[in-house]
C-alpha positions in Angstrom: 22.0 125.2 0.5 20.9 121.9 -0.9 19.7 121.9 -4.4 16.4 120.5 -5.7 17.1 117.2 -7.4 13.7 115.6 -7.6 13.1 113.8 -10.9 9.9 112.8 -12.6 9.6 109.0 -12.4 7.9 106.8 -15.1 7.0 103.3 -14.2 9.4 100.9 -15.9 7.9 98.4 -18.3 9.0 94.8 -18.5 12.0 95.6 -20.8 13.3 98.5 -18.7 12.8 96.5 -15.5 14.7 93.5 -17.0 17.5 95.6 -18.4 18.0 98.2 -15.7 16.5 96.5 -12.7 17.7 92.9 -12.9 20.5 92.8 -15.6 22.8 95.0 -13.6 22.9 92.5 -10.8 23.5 89.6 -13.2 26.4 91.5 -14.9 28.0 92.6 -11.7 27.7 89.1 -10.1 29.3 87.4 -13.1 32.0 90.1 -13.1 32.9 89.5 -9.4 32.5 85.8 -9.2 33.9 85.1 -12.7 37.0 87.2 -12.0 37.8 85.4 -8.7 37.3 82.0 -10.2 39.5 82.8 -13.2 42.3 84.2 -11.0 42.1 81.1 -8.8 41.7 78.4 -11.4 43.5 79.8 -14.5 46.1 82.1 -13.2 48.3 81.7 -16.3 45.5 83.1 -18.5 45.3 86.2 -16.4 47.1 88.5 -18.8 46.4 91.0 -21.6 48.4 89.1 -24.2 50.8 90.9 -26.5 51.6 91.4 -30.1 54.1 94.2 -29.6 56.7 92.7 -31.9 54.4 93.5 -34.8 53.7 97.1 -35.8 55.1 98.2 -32.5 54.8 102.0 -33.3 51.1 101.8 -34.2 50.5 99.7 -31.1 52.2 102.2 -28.8 50.3 105.2 -30.3 46.9 103.5 -30.2 47.4 102.0 -26.8 48.5 105.2 -25.1 45.5 107.2 -26.6 43.1 104.4 -25.8 44.2 103.9 -22.2 44.5 107.6 -21.3 41.0 108.3 -22.7 39.4 105.2 -21.1 41.0 105.9 -17.7 39.6 109.5 -17.7 36.2 108.3 -18.8 36.1 105.5 -16.2 37.2 107.8 -13.4 34.6 110.4 -14.4 31.8 107.8 -14.6 32.8 106.3 -11.2 32.9 109.6 -9.4 30.0 111.2 -11.2 27.6 108.4 -10.9 28.4 106.9 -7.5 29.1 110.1 -5.5 26.0 110.8 -3.5 24.1 113.8 -4.8 24.1 115.3 -1.3 27.9 115.6 -1.5 27.7 117.8 -4.6 25.0 119.8 -3.0 27.0 120.3 0.1 30.0 121.7 -1.8 27.9 123.9 -4.0 28.4 122.2 -7.3 25.3 122.6 -9.4 23.8 119.9 -11.5 24.2 122.1 -14.6 27.9 122.6 -13.8 28.3 118.8 -13.5 26.6 118.3 -16.8 28.8 120.8 -18.7 31.9 119.3 -17.1 30.8 115.8 -18.2 30.1 117.0 -21.7 33.4 118.8 -22.1 35.8 116.4 -20.3 33.9 113.3 -21.5 33.9 114.5 -25.0 37.6 115.2 -25.1 38.5 111.9 -23.4 36.0 110.0 -25.5 37.5 111.4 -28.7 41.0 110.4 -27.6 39.9 106.9 -26.5 38.0 106.1 -29.7 40.9 107.3 -31.9 43.2 105.0 -30.0 40.6 102.1 -30.2 40.2 102.6 -34.0 44.0 102.5 -34.4 44.2 99.3 -32.4 41.2 97.8 -34.2 42.7 98.6 -37.6 46.0 97.1 -36.6 44.3 93.9 -35.5 42.0 93.5 -38.5 44.1 94.7 -41.4 47.5 93.2 -40.6 47.5 89.5 -41.7 50.1 88.4 -39.3 48.4 90.0 -36.3 45.0 88.8 -37.4 46.4 85.3 -37.7 47.7 85.3 -34.1 44.7 87.1 -32.6 41.9 85.2 -30.8 38.3 86.0 -31.5 37.8 87.3 -28.0 40.6 89.9 -28.4 39.0 91.4 -31.5 35.5 91.1 -30.2 36.1 92.9 -26.9 38.0 95.7 -28.7 35.0 96.1 -31.1 32.6 96.2 -28.2 34.7 98.9 -26.5 34.8 100.9 -29.7 31.0 100.7 -30.1 30.6 101.7 -26.5 32.8 104.8 -27.0 30.8 105.7 -30.1 27.6 105.4 -28.2 29.0 107.5 -25.4 30.0 110.3 -27.8 26.5 110.0 -29.4 25.0 111.0 -26.1 26.7 114.4 -26.0 24.2 116.2 -28.3 21.3 114.7 -26.2 23.0 115.8 -22.9 23.5 119.3 -24.4 19.7 119.6 -24.5 19.5 119.1 -20.7 22.1 121.6 -19.4 20.2 121.8 -16.2 21.6 118.4 -15.3 18.2 116.7 -15.0 19.2 113.7 -17.1 22.4 113.3 -15.1 20.5 113.2 -11.9 18.4 110.3 -13.3 21.5 108.3 -14.1 23.1 109.1 -10.7 19.9 108.0 -8.9 19.7 104.8 -11.0 23.4 103.8 -10.4 23.2 104.6 -6.7 19.9 102.8 -6.4 21.5 99.6 -8.0 24.5 99.7 -5.6 22.3 100.2 -2.5 19.7 97.6 -3.6 17.0 100.3 -3.7 13.7 99.0 -5.2 12.5 100.7 -8.4 15.9 101.9 -9.6 14.9 101.1 -13.2 12.1 103.8 -13.0 14.8 106.5 -13.0 15.9 105.7 -16.6 12.7 104.3 -18.0 12.0 107.5 -20.1 15.5 108.4 -21.2 16.5 108.4 -24.9 17.2 105.0 -26.5 20.8 106.0 -27.1 21.3 106.4 -23.4 19.7 103.0 -22.8 21.9 101.3 -25.5 24.9 102.9 -23.8 23.9 101.5 -20.4 23.1 98.0 -21.8 26.3 97.7 -23.7 28.3 98.9 -20.7 26.6 96.2 -18.5 27.4 93.6 -21.2 31.0 94.5 -21.1 31.0 93.9 -17.3 29.3 90.6 -18.0 32.0 89.3 -20.4 34.9 91.0 -18.5 36.1 87.9 -16.7 36.3 85.9 -20.0 38.4 88.4 -21.9 41.9 90.1 -21.7 40.3 92.9 -19.8 41.0 91.1 -16.5 44.5 92.6 -16.6 42.9 95.9 -15.5 42.4 94.3 -12.0 46.1 93.4 -11.7 49.3 95.1 -10.8 52.7 93.6 -11.9 53.4 92.7 -8.3 51.1 89.7 -8.6 53.6 88.0 -10.8 56.3 88.2 -8.1 54.5 85.5 -6.0 53.5 83.3 -8.9 55.4 80.2 -9.7 57.2 80.2 -13.0 56.8 77.6 -15.7 58.6 76.6 -18.8 58.2 74.1 -21.6 60.9 71.4 -21.8 61.6 69.2 -24.7 63.7 66.1 -23.9 66.3 64.6 -26.2 64.2 61.5 -26.6 61.5 63.7 -28.1 64.0 65.2 -30.5 65.3 61.7 -31.6 61.7 60.5 -32.1 60.9 63.5 -34.3 64.0 62.9 -36.3 63.1 59.2 -36.7 59.6 60.1 -37.8 60.9 62.7 -40.3 63.3 60.1 -41.7 60.6 57.5 -42.0 58.3 60.0 -43.8 61.1 60.9 -46.2 61.8 57.3 -47.0 58.2 56.6 -47.7 58.1 59.5 -50.1 61.2 58.3 -51.9 59.8 54.8 -52.2 
């Protein structure tokens, strides 16, 4: 028997309409088009980068915790938000049960992921050698992901106040409204707590910057490298001789 999943809608103001009605399409368009263009035009930058020769043990611990937690969270969000509500109704899963599962599973996975993120962020910020070889984008995206995980964990006490699943239905309706180009999707989240809104906005911002960061490696499998032409840097003997001559000339000038 189908459950009642009607929600009370509040008309979205200009900010909510901009952030939750238009911004999602901007972020998703940049994500899709930017990723394709980067893969086509800059294939050799399509990588995660590596600093595994430095503090390898800390990297492995942090990386495993972070990736396991994030994969569980991503899978839960993907299935939970984009599965039509009617499917859950048809199999008899109540909104309250979904809410409790999201709190428990999301809380555990979020704690694991943020622990790993903090380990990786500490490693990148407080080791002088790693900090010197890190790009700004590497540290910035890790900081954004850590903040997003913290916001996600901050929503748990709020979700615990709505164990009937009413808030979850709002987010499901919003996400499915965006992907089906349904007008008025922003109205579903217009009255939710500001922490939920901050979580959504930061998540969309991560989608926006995704093609310009190391996160693009999430879209790849190692098999892509099998068909990519190799490259190497070659230094000719003439260059070596020129360098030696320049070094000798510099030394002679210093002596004189």
